[in-house]
N, C-alpha and C positions, 0 to 999 in steps of 0.2 A: 347138526343144526340145519334148519331149513334155509333155503336160498333167500337172500335179502336183496331186493332190487330198489332202484330209485323210483320215486313216485312218477306215475305216468304224466300227471299234470304238473307242469313246472312254471314258475313265474317267468315272464318275458324279460324282466330286468331285476337285477339284484347286485348290490355292492356292499361290502363290509363298511361299517361306520369307522370314523377316524379313531374313536376310542378303542374299538376292537382291534384295529390295525396296530395301534400303539401297544396294546397288551400283548398281542402276538409277537411284536418286535422285541419286547422285553424277554419273552421266552426264548426267542432265537438267540439273544445275546448270552444266554446261559451255556451255550454249547460252542465248541471250538469252530474256527473258520472252516467252512466246507462241510460242517456237520449240522447245518440248519434243519435238515429233514428230521432230526431227533425231536424237534418241537411239534411234530405233526399232531399227536394226540391232544395236547393242551390247545393247539390251534383249532382243531375240530370242535372241541368243547366250547371255546370262546365263540366260534362262528355259529354254533348251534344256538347259544344264548342270544346272540346278536340277531339271528334270523327268526326269533320267536319260538324257539324250542325244537326246530328241525333243521335239516341240511339240504337246501336246494342244490341242484347240480351246479348252478353258477357259483355258489359259495365254494364247492369243491374245486372247481377250476381256478378260482381266484387264489385259493390256498396253494394249489399246485404251482401257479406262477410266482407266488411270494417265496415259496420254499425251493424253487427250481426242481420240481418233481414232475414226472410224467403223470398225467391225469389218472391213468389206470392204477398207479401206485396209491394215489389218494383214495380212489374208489375202493381198492382192496381193503384198506384199513377201516374206512367208514362202514362198509358192508359187513365187516367181521365182528365188530363190537356192537352189542345190542344197546349200549348206552347212547348210541347215536341214532336219532330218529331220521328216517329217510323220507318221511311224509309229514304233512302239516299236522299239528296237534292243537288242542284247545288252549285257551288262555291259561287254564288250570289243567295240567296233565296228570292224571291219576295213574300211578303204577301200583297195582294190587299184588301183593305177594301170595302166590298159590302153592308154595313149598309146604312140605308135610306138617310142620308145627302150626302154620296158619290154617292149613286145610283141616287139621284135627280140631281147631278152635272155631271153625265156622266161616272160612273164607268163601265157601260155596254160596252162603247167603248174601255175602257182599257182592259176589259176581251176578247173582240174579237181580239184585237191586240196580247195579250199574247198567246191566243190559236193558232193564226197564226204563231207567231214567235217562240214559245217554244213547244207548243203542249198542250194536255189536262192537267188539274190540276194534280199535283203530278208526272208529267213526267219531265224528265231532257233533256235539249237540247243535240244535237248530240255531241257537243264539251265538254259537262259536265260543262259548265260555268253557265247556268241559269236553274232555276226551279221556279214554282210559285204555289200559293194556295190562294183561296178566304177566307178571315177571317172576323170576326166581328169587331166592332168599335175599332179603335186604338187611339181614343181621340184627333183627329185633325180635328174635324168637320168644323171649321171655314176656313179650307184650303182644303176643299173637291174639287175633289176626290184626294186621296193620297195613297201611298204605303209605306211599311217599307221594306227595303232591308237589309238582314243580310249577313255578310261575315266575313272574318278573322279580319277586322278592326272594327267590331261592328255592331250595329243596327242603320240604318239611315233612316230618313224620307225624302221623296220627295213629294211635295205638289203642289196643284193648277195645276194638270196635264191635259194634253190632250193625246190622243193616240200617237200623233207625238212626244211630249216632253218626254213621258216615253220611247218610243222606242229609242230616242236619248241617254237617260241615260243608257239604257241597252247596246247599242252599245259601248258606252264609257267604261262601266265596263268590257265587254267581251274583249275589246282591251287593258285592263290593266290600263286604265285611272281612275282618281278619280273625277267624276263630282261633282260640288258643291251641297250640300244638300239644303233643304228648298223649298220655293215657286218657281214655274217655270213660273210665269206670271208677273214678275217685282216687286212683293211686297217684302218687307223686312221680315215681319212676317204675321200678320193677319189684318193689317189696310185696309181700303177701297181701292179698285183699283183706282189709280189716286191720291192717297193722302188723308189725313184726310179731312173730310167734316164737322166736328163738333169740338168745342173747339179750333177754330182757329181765329186769329185776322186779317187775310187777308181781305182787303176790309172793315174793320170796319168803317173807317172814312166816306166813302161814304154812308154806311148804316145809321150811326148815324145822319149825316146831313140831311137825308131825313125824320127823325122823326118829327112829328108835334110839339113836345115840346122841340126840341133840342135848346140849348142855342146858340145864334148867334155868340158870341165871345168865345165860348168854344174851348180850345186848344185840338185838337184830333190828335193823332199820328197813322199813318197807318203802320202796321208791315208787309207789303207785302214782304219786302226784308229781313225779319228776318232770313230766311234760309241761306243767304249769310254770310260767316264769316266776322266779323268786327274786326279791330284792337282793342286790349284791351285798354280801356281808362286808362290814368294814374291817379292813385288815389292821390288826394290832401291830403296833411298831415292835419290831423284834428287840428284845433287851440287848443292850450293848454288852458285848463280851468284855469281861475284865481283862485288862492288859496283862499278858503273861509276864511274870517277874523276869527281869533281866538276869541272865546268868552272870555270875561274878567272873571276871576275867581270871583265867588260870594264872596263878603266880609261877614265875619261872624259878625253879630251884637254883639257888646260887651255885650249887655244885656242878650244874650242867652248863650254864650260860656264862659267857664273857662277852665284853664289847668288842673283842678282837684278840689277836695273839698278844697277850700281855706278859708272857713268861718266855721271851726268846722266840725263836722260830717255831712254827707249829710242828707237831709230831706228824709223821707219815702214818695216818690212820689206816692206810691200805695194808699195813703189816698185820692188822687184825683179820683173822680169817672171817670171811663173809662180808668184808667191806671192800668194795671196788671203787673205781674213780667216781662213779655217779653218787654212791652213798657218801663218799668222802666230801664231795662238793655240797651235797645236801646238808651234811652235818656242819660243815664250815659256815654255810649260810645261816645256820641257826645258832652260831656262836660256839660250836664245839670243835676245839682244835687239839686237845691234849689227851694222852692216854689216861692221865689222872682223873680227868672229868668222867670218862666212860667207866673207869674203875670204881667210881663212887656212886653209880646209879642204883636206886632202889626200884622196887616193883612199879610204883607210881610213875617214876621217871621213865622207865622202859616203855610203859604204855603210852605216855605222852610223846616220846620220841618216835615211836612207831606210827603215830598219827601224823606227826609233823613231816616225816620223810617218806610217807607212803610205803612203809615196809610191810612185808608179809607178817601177819600176827604170829608171834612165837619165834620169829627168826632170830632176834637178838639173844633170847634165852637159849635156843637150840644151838647156835654157833658160839655161845659162851663169850660174847663181846666183853661183858663186865670182868670176867675172870682173866681174859687176855689183857684187858686194859690195865688191871691192877699189876699183872706181872710185868708188862712192858714199862709201866710207870716206875717200877723198882729196878729197871735196868735189865729185865729178863729178855730172853730171845723169843721172837715170834714162833708160833707152833709150827708153821711151815718150815722154818729153819731147823727146828729140833728134829722134825721128821726126816729132813734131808740128811742130817748127821747120822741118825740111826740107820 
């Protein structure tokens, strides 16, 4: 990068405005105590805007005092970044992109026009309204060639330019007008010139019908007029869904349930293989206390009980709870006891 130096001619007086100082102070507050130097770059940017688009030496010194920095440290940053102008610029500062995409699309013609209209780079027009500089990529390659024009209103992009359209923009700015920003060739953003050429349904019907395997009676809608606004279709009220019939409450088989231990003390259901303390408590909570109740279960009863006590499907049948219940109800011994004897 070529050496960048402060302008030879400097104003005799300069001071940051109160609003600029307040804005810089807000940036300083973003950093921990003793780290106020971290706010230097945004402070330089604010000072540049406040000074009319460039950085006088007095502005750099004032920032050094505000941020408790040696002046040379402020100069080092200001001279390193090309976003900071070290010499006066016009009211409207034109930054013309000369990087490859813009060059391929005609930025040389823009440069010739700017030299004719304003003068060499870094010079200011006689009325003080315009100045220009060739810069590197500004990130709008799909709309090349383009320029960024900075003024009191901000930084604005003008794209898809020719020497004629850019000159018209500059004439408007110099006359105090505000020409619209963006592309100057009829595009809205960066879509193809003439409109979208892909992902569009225009002409779909004709193309589909020409396919060798197109269905003869297929209903095809051509959206050629989709861009035209259409009256909003009235929404039909959705038919009310018929209420689902309520499921009849499952009847509790009398052989399973009781209101409580009605036939003496409840049986020790844990004597049935596969029933532990948890299952016994679950069964009791559902009104099942006796071996005779379990011994009388049918297939439907087993299914219902498995759902009620969150048992593994098939467990009651596999462990033969019904068979054990019948035997224990008749005074038989638990299977575990029989195995122990054998």
